[in-house]
N, C-alpha and C positions, 0 to 999 in steps of 0.2 A: 080267551087264551087259556088252554088247558093247564099248561105248566107254569103259568105266571105266578109271581109272588102274590100272596094274599094281602089285602089291605090291612095294615096295622094301625091301631090307635096309638100305641106306644112306639115312638120313634126316637125322641130325645130324652136321655136319661142323665140324671145327676147321681154320681156315686159318692157316698159319704162313708169313709172307712179310714180308721187311723192305723191299721196294720198295713205297712207298705206292700208286702208281698200279696196280701189278699186284694188290696186296691188294684195293684198291677194286673193280677189274674182276672179280676172282674172286668176291668177296662178292656183287656185283650179279648176275653170271651164275648163281651157285648159287641165290640167292633167286628169280630169275626162272624157274629150272628146277624150283622147288618144294622145294628142300632148305632145311633150317633151318641157318643158320650159328650155331653155338654161341658162337663168338668168332673174331675175327681178331686175331692177335698177331704180334709181330715179334722175339721173343727166346726162347731156350730156357727161361729162368726163367718167363716168362709162359705159355708152352706147357705147362710142367710143372704149373703151378697149375691150368690148365683141365683137363688130362688127369686130374689126381688128384681133381678135384671135380665134374666134369660128366659126364653120360652121353653118350658119343660113339659114332658108327658108323664114322667114318673121320677120319683126319688127313691133310690135304693140306699137305705141307711142302716148301719149297725146301731144297736141301742147304746152300747157302752163306747164312749168316745173319750179320748184324752182331752184334758183341759176343761174349761167351763162349759156346762151344758151336756146334753146327751142326745141320742137319737129321737127321743120323744119330743124334745124341744125343737129339733129339726122338723119333725112331723107337724108340730103346731104352726111353724112358719109356713110350711108347704100348704097346710090346710087353709090358711088365710088367703093364699093365692089360688086355691082350687086345684092344687097339684096332688095327685094320689101318691101314696107312700107304700113301699114294701119294705118291711124290716127284714134284714138279713143278719141273723144273730144266733148265738148259742144261748142267749139269755132273754127269751121272749117273756114279757111281763104282762100282767093284767092291765097295767097303765097304758100299754101300747094298743090294746084292742080298739078303743074308740078313735084312735088317731090314724090308723092305717088300713089298707085293704087286707093285709095278711102278714104272715111271718114265714120266712124261709129259714129253716134250721141249718146252722153251720156245723160241721163243714159240708159243703155240697160240691158236686161235680159240674162240669161244663154242661152236661146233658140235663142235669136237674135244674140248673139256673135257666137254661133255655126253655125247658118244659114249664117252669113256673111262670116265666114271662109270657109264654103262649097262653097259658091258662088265665092269667090276669087280663091279657088282651081280649080273649074271648069273653071273659066275665064283664069287662067294661063295655063290650059290644052287646051285652044282654043275652049272650048265648048260654044255653044250658050246658054245664060241665058234667061230663060223664064220669071222669076220674081225675083226681088231682095228683101231681107228683107226691111221692110219699113224704117228703120233707116240707111240703107247703101246707099251711093252715090258713084258710080264708076267714077273715073276721066278719065279713058281710055274708048274708045268705047267698050261696052260689046258685 
């Protein structure tokens, strides 16, 4: 089928964001792009519960979270379950590099988020990436 949807590896996403408007925007953008949002949570404890009980293809997490723990802690939990992580943050750190696939700099548009997810999906499928969205940095060799 020429105009069929391409096969995605990334289908179910957990959003970890403590800013309510950003969380709502991310959830809306993801659903609009055809992704299934498994949950949207705002703490390490809530993220841990979802990661340990739900099948996930990707975790989108901010690094700075309210309460105990942060996005790098979320990434450590996800890593134990074999779930890839994309940090979506204005504060990407060196500590994040070994824990995630990459970092998407905030603020970002709908188009940039979708482009970043398409690039990550292609990367996970082993495809060579010609160009990354300007706000996306991959930590693994692309």
